[in-house]
C-alpha positions in Angstrom: 131.0 96.4 158.2 134.1 97.3 160.1 136.6 99.7 158.4 136.6 99.9 154.6 139.6 101.5 152.9 139.2 101.9 149.1 141.2 103.5 146.4 142.9 106.8 146.9 140.6 107.8 149.7 141.6 104.7 151.6 145.3 105.1 151.1 148.1 106.3 153.4 146.2 105.1 156.5 147.4 103.6 159.8 145.0 101.5 162.0 146.5 100.9 165.3 145.6 99.7 168.8 141.9 99.2 168.0 139.6 96.4 169.0 137.1 95.1 166.4 134.3 92.8 167.7 131.0 91.4 166.6 131.1 92.6 162.9 129.0 90.7 160.4 131.1 91.0 157.3 134.9 91.9 157.2 136.6 93.5 160.1 139.0 95.5 157.9 138.6 95.6 154.1 141.4 97.1 152.1 140.5 97.2 148.4 140.4 98.4 144.9 143.7 100.4 144.6 144.4 101.3 148.2 148.1 101.8 148.9 150.3 102.4 151.9 148.0 100.9 154.7 149.3 99.6 158.1 147.2 97.6 160.5 149.2 97.2 163.7 148.5 95.8 167.2 144.8 95.4 166.7 142.5 92.7 168.2 139.8 91.3 165.9 137.4 88.7 167.3 133.8 87.4 166.5 134.0 88.5 162.9 131.8 87.4 160.0 128.7 85.2 159.7 126.6 87.5 157.5 124.9 86.0 154.4 126.7 86.5 151.1 124.5 87.3 148.1 127.0 87.6 145.3 124.8 86.1 142.6 127.1 86.0 139.5 130.2 85.6 141.7 128.4 82.8 143.6 127.4 81.0 140.4 131.0 80.7 139.4 131.2 78.2 142.3 128.0 76.3 141.3 124.4 76.5 142.2 125.1 74.9 145.6 126.8 78.1 146.6 123.8 80.1 145.7 121.1 77.8 147.1 122.7 77.5 150.5 122.9 81.2 151.1 126.5 81.1 152.0 127.8 83.0 155.0 131.1 84.9 154.9 133.3 87.3 156.7 137.1 87.7 157.1 139.0 89.5 159.8 141.4 91.4 157.5 141.0 91.1 153.8 142.6 92.8 150.8 140.6 92.7 147.6 141.8 93.4 144.0 144.8 95.6 143.5 146.6 96.8 146.6 150.2 97.8 147.4 152.3 98.6 150.4 150.2 96.8 153.0 151.6 95.9 156.5 149.7 93.7 159.0 151.7 93.2 162.2 151.2 92.4 165.9 147.5 91.6 165.6 145.5 89.0 167.6 142.8 87.5 165.4 140.4 84.9 166.7 136.8 83.5 166.3 136.3 84.4 162.6 133.7 82.8 160.5 135.9 82.5 157.4 139.5 83.7 157.1 141.9 85.5 159.4 144.1 87.4 156.9 143.1 87.0 153.2 144.5 88.4 150.0 141.8 88.0 147.3 140.8 89.3 143.9 139.9 88.3 140.4 142.2 88.2 137.3 144.2 90.3 136.6 144.4 91.8 140.1 147.8 91.9 141.9 148.7 92.4 145.5 152.2 94.1 145.7 154.6 94.6 148.6 152.5 93.1 151.4 154.2 92.2 154.6 152.2 90.0 157.2 154.2 89.2 160.3 154.1 88.7 164.0 150.4 88.0 164.2 148.6 85.4 166.3 145.6 83.8 164.5 143.3 81.1 165.9 139.9 79.6 165.6 139.2 80.7 162.1 136.5 78.7 160.3 137.9 78.6 156.8 141.6 79.4 157.1 144.1 81.5 159.0 145.7 82.9 155.8 144.8 82.6 152.1 145.5 83.8 148.6 142.4 83.2 146.7 140.3 83.4 143.5 142.5 84.8 140.7 144.9 87.1 142.6 148.6 87.3 141.7 151.1 88.4 144.2 154.4 90.3 144.0 156.7 90.5 146.9 154.3 89.2 149.5 155.7 87.9 152.7 153.9 85.8 155.4 156.4 85.2 158.2 156.7 84.8 162.0 153.0 84.2 162.5 151.5 81.8 165.0 148.4 80.0 163.8 146.4 77.5 165.9 143.2 75.5 165.7 142.0 76.2 162.2 138.3 75.4 161.6 137.4 75.4 165.3 135.7 77.7 167.7 132.7 79.9 167.1 132.7 79.5 163.4 131.3 75.9 163.5 128.0 77.2 164.9 127.0 73.8 165.9 127.1 72.6 162.2 128.5 69.1 161.3 131.6 69.0 159.1 131.7 70.0 156.3 129.9 73.2 157.3 126.5 73.5 155.5 127.1 77.1 154.4 130.2 76.4 152.2 130.6 76.1 148.5 133.0 73.2 148.8 132.0 69.6 149.8 135.0 69.3 152.1 136.2 69.8 155.6 137.8 73.3 155.5 139.8 74.7 158.4 143.3 75.2 156.9 146.1 77.4 158.2 147.8 78.4 155.0 145.5 78.1 151.9 146.8 78.9 148.4 143.9 78.3 146.2 144.3 81.1 143.6 144.2 78.7 140.6 145.1 81.5 138.1 147.9 83.1 140.0 150.6 80.4 140.1 151.1 80.1 136.4 152.1 83.7 136.3 155.0 83.3 138.7 153.5 84.8 141.7 156.1 85.9 144.3 155.3 84.7 147.8 157.4 83.8 150.9 156.0 81.8 153.8 158.6 81.3 156.4 159.2 80.8 160.1 155.5 80.3 161.0 153.9 77.9 163.4 150.9 76.0 161.9 149.4 73.9 164.7 146.2 71.9 164.7 143.8 71.9 161.8 141.5 69.1 163.0 140.0 66.9 160.3 141.6 69.1 157.7 145.3 70.1 156.9 147.7 72.8 157.9 148.8 73.8 154.4 146.6 73.5 151.4 148.0 74.2 147.9 145.7 74.0 144.9 148.1 72.7 142.2 149.7 69.3 142.5 153.3 70.7 142.0 155.1 73.5 143.7 155.7 76.8 142.1 159.3 78.0 141.8 158.5 81.6 142.7 156.9 80.6 146.0 159.3 80.0 149.0 158.0 77.8 151.8 160.5 77.0 154.5 161.6 77.1 158.2 158.1 76.5 159.4 156.8 74.4 162.3 153.8 72.1 161.7 151.7 70.0 164.1 148.6 67.9 164.1 147.4 66.4 167.3 145.9 63.5 165.4 148.3 61.5 163.3 145.7 60.8 160.7 145.2 64.5 160.0 147.2 65.8 157.0 150.0 68.3 157.4 150.0 69.3 153.7 147.8 68.8 150.6 149.3 69.4 147.1 146.5 69.2 144.6 144.6 66.1 145.6 147.5 64.4 147.4 147.6 64.6 151.2 150.7 64.0 153.4 150.5 63.2 157.1 153.3 63.7 159.6 154.6 60.3 158.7 154.7 61.3 155.0 156.3 64.7 155.5 159.6 63.6 153.9 157.7 62.5 150.8 156.1 65.9 150.6 159.5 67.6 150.9 160.9 65.5 148.2 157.9 66.1 145.9 157.6 69.8 146.4 161.1 71.0 147.2 159.5 73.1 150.0 160.0 73.1 153.7 163.5 71.6 153.5 164.4 73.1 156.9 160.9 72.8 158.5 159.9 70.4 161.2 156.8 68.6 162.5 156.6 68.9 166.2 154.3 70.0 169.1 155.1 73.7 169.6 154.2 73.4 173.3 152.3 76.6 173.9 151.9 77.8 177.4 148.0 77.8 177.4 146.4 78.2 173.9 142.9 77.6 175.3 143.3 80.8 177.3 144.9 82.7 174.4 148.5 82.5 175.7 150.7 81.4 172.8 154.1 81.8 174.4 156.3 78.8 173.9 157.5 76.7 176.8 161.3 76.7 177.3 161.7 73.3 175.9 159.7 74.0 172.7 161.3 72.6 169.5 159.6 75.5 167.6 161.5 78.3 169.3 162.5 80.9 166.6 159.3 80.2 164.7 156.0 81.9 165.1 155.1 85.4 166.4 157.6 87.1 168.7 155.1 89.3 170.4 151.3 89.7 171.0 151.5 86.1 172.4 149.6 86.9 175.6 146.1 88.3 176.1 146.3 92.1 175.9 145.2 92.6 179.5 148.2 90.5 180.7 150.5 92.9 178.8 149.3 95.9 180.8 147.2 97.4 178.0 144.0 99.2 178.9 141.2 96.7 179.6 138.7 98.6 177.5 140.3 99.8 174.3 138.3 101.9 171.8 136.1 99.5 169.9 134.7 99.6 166.4 131.3 97.9 166.5 
């Protein structure tokens, strides 16, 4: 484990300017009633890959989930009821499952969560998710840069779909809203001004139901898939490629001011997510933490949590 913040004892905490590396489960786990938690300007890389033995939890997803000894591990996860959580200015990469995850079972609620100005790349399952049975109230995901979902260390040489998954599908989404219980209760969620670029053989935005939810705002984002055949969005079981983006806008009512375009990063393979001057996505994505930390003049060897 990395850092676990739970209940009252895990409340009113700031985690700042730390590097988390080579952690088998979750890098930072905020859970079970924790309130007033800030995670700021942290680096999280090589997170997850431990074997998950949830038994009853696993069986809800079918015997395949149990038999395959599923591996797991998210960089930053909230679980069950949390409130007043801020995640900003972080660089998150090479994660077995999710980059930033809000999760929990019915009737859990995540309230007043602000996730902004983060750079998230090479996360095996998704860059951001709201999952299981969680509801959200005043949750904002904005000005984040997400690149290359499903790629990097998390593949571990496995073919797609990864063997150690509970779904027979190619995962590797950027924004994944799969909380099938939450949306009927009018969850409040805003997803705006983000860059979602490259989710090879998958899709940038995955939404469980086949129709949009009125209390969820999705707009002013920049999407890009290097391969034209890869979907930009999936609603329910319907996928929309870049050529079908207008049909998605009409069906959902979302992303009316969004665009599909190459963001033109300076050097994403080297972790440099600044935008070139001619980028059509200027104004979207993270506004800082875009360069490797050493290039910003930070200490080359920050305090690490191992």
